[in-house]
C-alpha positions in Angstrom: 0.0 0.1 -0.1 1.2 3.4 -0.9 0.3 6.5 1.4 0.9 9.9 0.0 1.5 12.8 2.4 1.2 16.3 0.9 4.3 18.3 1.8 4.8 21.9 2.6 8.4 22.8 3.1 7.4 25.8 5.1 4.6 24.6 7.3 4.3 23.0 10.5 3.2 19.5 9.7 6.0 17.5 11.1 4.0 16.0 13.7 1.5 14.8 11.2 4.1 13.2 9.1 5.6 11.4 12.0 2.3 10.2 13.3 1.2 8.7 9.9 4.8 6.9 9.6 4.5 5.5 13.1 0.9 4.3 12.6 1.5 2.7 9.1 5.0 1.6 9.8 6.0 1.4 6.2 8.8 -0.6 4.8 10.2 2.4 2.7 9.6 6.3 3.3 10.3 8.3 0.3 11.2 11.8 0.5 10.7 14.6 -2.2 14.4 15.3 -2.0 17.5 14.6 -4.0 20.7 13.5 -2.1 22.4 17.0 -2.2 19.2 18.6 -0.7 18.7 15.9 1.8 22.4 16.3 2.9 22.2 20.2 3.2 19.0 19.9 5.4 20.6 17.1 7.6 23.7 19.2 7.9 22.3 22.6 7.8 24.6 23.5 4.9 24.2 26.3 2.4 25.4 25.6 -1.0 28.3 27.8 -2.1 27.5 28.9 -5.7 23.9 28.5 -6.6 21.9 30.2 -9.4 20.1 33.5 -8.2 16.6 32.0 -8.7 17.5 29.2 -6.2 18.9 31.6 -3.7 15.5 33.7 -4.1 13.4 30.5 -3.5 15.4 29.7 -0.4 14.9 33.2 1.0 11.3 33.1 0.3 11.0 29.7 1.8 13.0 30.7 5.0 10.9 33.9 5.4 7.7 31.9 5.0 8.8 29.2 7.4 9.6 31.9 10.0 6.0 33.2 9.7 4.6 29.7 10.4 6.9 29.1 13.3 8.7 26.2 11.5 11.9 25.3 9.7 12.4 24.7 5.9 12.2 21.1 5.3 11.1 20.2 8.7 8.7 17.7 7.6 11.4 15.9 5.5 13.7 15.5 8.6 10.8 14.4 10.6 9.9 11.8 8.1 13.5 10.6 7.8 13.8 10.5 11.6 10.4 8.5 12.0 11.6 6.2 9.1 14.5 5.4 11.3 12.5 4.9 14.5 10.1 2.3 12.7 12.9 0.5 10.9 12.1 1.8 7.4 14.4 2.7 4.7 14.6 6.3 3.4 14.3 6.7 -0.4 15.2 10.1 -2.1 13.1 10.1 -5.2 13.3 13.6 -6.3 15.3 14.9 -9.4 18.6 16.6 -8.8 17.6 20.3 -8.0 20.5 21.9 -9.9 19.6 20.1 -12.9 15.8 21.0 -12.4 16.6 24.5 -12.2 18.9 24.7 -15.1 16.5 22.9 -17.3 13.7 25.2 -16.0 15.8 28.4 -16.5 16.7 27.5 -20.2 13.0 26.6 -20.9 11.5 29.8 -19.5 10.7 32.6 -21.7 12.0 36.1 -20.8 8.5 37.2 -19.7 8.3 34.1 -17.3 11.8 35.0 -16.0 10.9 38.6 -15.1 7.6 37.4 -13.6 9.4 34.7 -11.5 12.0 37.1 -10.0 9.5 39.9 -9.6 7.1 37.5 -7.9 10.0 36.2 -5.7 10.9 39.5 -4.4 7.4 40.6 -3.8 6.7 37.0 -2.0 9.5 38.1 0.4 7.0 40.6 1.8 3.8 38.5 1.8 1.7 38.5 5.1 0.8 35.3 6.8 -2.7 36.0 6.1 -2.1 36.3 2.3 -0.3 33.0 2.3 -3.1 31.4 4.2 -5.7 32.7 1.8 -3.8 31.1 -1.1 -3.5 27.9 1.0 -7.2 27.8 1.4 -7.6 28.2 -2.5 -5.2 25.3 -3.1 -6.9 23.2 -0.4 -10.4 23.8 -1.9 -9.3 22.6 -5.3 -5.5 21.5 -5.8 -6.0 20.4 -9.4 -7.6 23.7 -10.5 -5.0 25.8 -8.6 -2.1 23.9 -10.1 -3.6 24.1 -13.6 -4.1 27.8 -13.1 -0.3 28.1 -12.5 0.0 27.2 -16.2 -1.6 30.4 -17.1 1.3 32.6 -16.5 4.0 30.1 -15.7 3.6 27.2 -18.1 7.4 26.5 -18.0 7.4 26.3 -14.0 4.4 24.1 -13.8 5.7 21.8 -16.5 9.2 21.6 -15.0 8.7 21.9 -11.2 5.4 20.1 -11.0 4.5 17.9 -14.0 8.0 16.6 -14.8 9.1 16.1 -11.3 5.8 14.4 -10.4 6.1 11.9 -13.2 9.8 11.2 -12.3 8.9 10.7 -8.5 5.9 8.6 -9.4 8.1 6.4 -11.7 10.6 6.0 -8.8 7.7 4.6 -6.5 7.1 1.6 -8.5 
C-alpha cells in the first residue's frame, strides 16, 4: 500500500508526518528530496555557488517558514527520523535540484523569468494572512490551482510540477 502525504516545506506538518509513519509502519519512506538537498538539510549547510533563482526561492521559503513558526524542510527531516524509528528505509526520489533549475531557466521565456524574479521579490514581503488565503484556495481545489499556475508560468508548472511528479511517480514503482 502506498500512502502519500502532501508536503509543505515551510509549514508545521512534521508531527502529522511522524504520526502517519508511526501508525502505518512502512517498509520505505520516500522523500521529495535529492541526495544533495537531503544532505544540506541534515547538515544545515548552504550551497556555495547556486543560481540567483535558487537563492531567491530559499529566501522566500525561509521567510515563510519563520512566519509559520517552523523550519524549511522540517517535515522531511521528521519523516526521515520517523522512518529510522520504525526501521523503514529512506528513499530520496526527487530529481537533482540543480539540473531541474538549469532546465527550468533554459526553458523559461524572458517574460516568465521577469515574472518569476519579480514574484519572488514580492513574495518576500507577503503577510501570513495572504499565504493562508492562497493555501485555502489550493486546499479547496488543488488540481484547479495547479492548472492555473500554467496560465502565467507554463514552464514552471511543467518542469517543477509535471515533470518532477512524473519522475517521482516512476520511482515509486
